[in-house]
N, C-alpha and C positions, 0 to 999 in steps of 0.2 A: 275774236281770236285773229291775230294778224298772221300772214303767211307771206313768204317770198319764194319765188321760183326763178331759176335761171335756165336758159336754153342756149345751146351752143350749136352753131351751124358752120359747116365748111362752105365758104363762099364760092369755092370753085365747083362744088358739086350740088350745093343746096341741101345736102343731107345733114340731119341732126346727129350729134355725137356726144358722148359722155367725156368731159375733160379728164376724168380720172383714168381713162383708157390710155393716156399719154404717160402714165407713171407705172413703175414696176408693180406696185400693189402688194408687195410681200410684207412679211412681219416687220422687217427692219424699217420699211417705209412708214408703217403705222406708228412705230415707236418714235422715229425721227419727227414725223409730222406732229405727234402728240407733244413732244418736247418743244418744238418750235411754237406751238400754240400756247403752251404753258408759259414760255418765256415772254411772249408778247402780252398775254393777259396779265401776268404778274407784274411786269415792268410798267406797262402803259395804263392798266386799269385797276391794278391792285387786287386782282382775284388770286385765290390760292386753292388749288385742287390737288390734294395729296393722293396720288395714285389713281385718280379718276381718268378713264379713257375718254378724253374730249373728242376724239375722232368719231366715236359712236354718236355724239350729240350734234354733229354738224348738220345744219339745215340745208345749205347749198354751197356749191363751189363755183367760182367764176375765174376764168383766165383773164388777167389784165396786163397792161404793159409793164406794171411794176412787180407783178408776182401772182401767186395763187391766192385769190381772195376767198376767204372762208367766212360764212355768215351763220350765226346762231339765231334761231327764231324764238319767240316768246315761250317761256316755261321750259326751255331747254338750256343746258349748259349755263353760260354766264349771263343770261338775260331773263331772270325771273320777273314776271309781272308785266311783260310787254316790251315793245321796241325791238330793235335789232342791234346786235353787236357784230360788226364786221372787222376783220383784220386781214392784213396782207403779208404773206410770207414771200420774201424775195426769192426768185428762182435760184440764185446762187447758193442759197441755204439748203436747197433740196435738189440741186442739179444732178447728183449721183443717182437719183431715182427717175429722172426723165428719160424715157425711151428715145434713143438717138434717131430711130427711123420714124418717130411720130411727127406730126405737123409741128408741134411745139419744139421738139428736139431739132428739127430742120431749121426753123425760124431762129432759134437761139444760136445755132451753129453758124448761120449766116451773119448774125450780129457780131459774133466774136471775131470773124475774119477781118 
């Protein structure tokens, strides 16, 4: 069985943090995230998930320069039988859910200036 784990550290403090703490985490967030995942999986990979909550199947999250990277591990979601499926959701697609006072919100705010 394969597995993948991600760890996030604030380089200024050395403390570990959960990247999802930078997002609102409300019901609208989950619906929007699920919709974005379905779009990418359907368009790029040809998967179809009628009504399935793909957010519940996420193996790990990673903050990247290009967006929120989401990975599915074997036997979960769109990767039955092994291997990893990773997709990136651009921050502009989910920016309404990024907490402005979070580290991510501050960094993205600086980039926009």
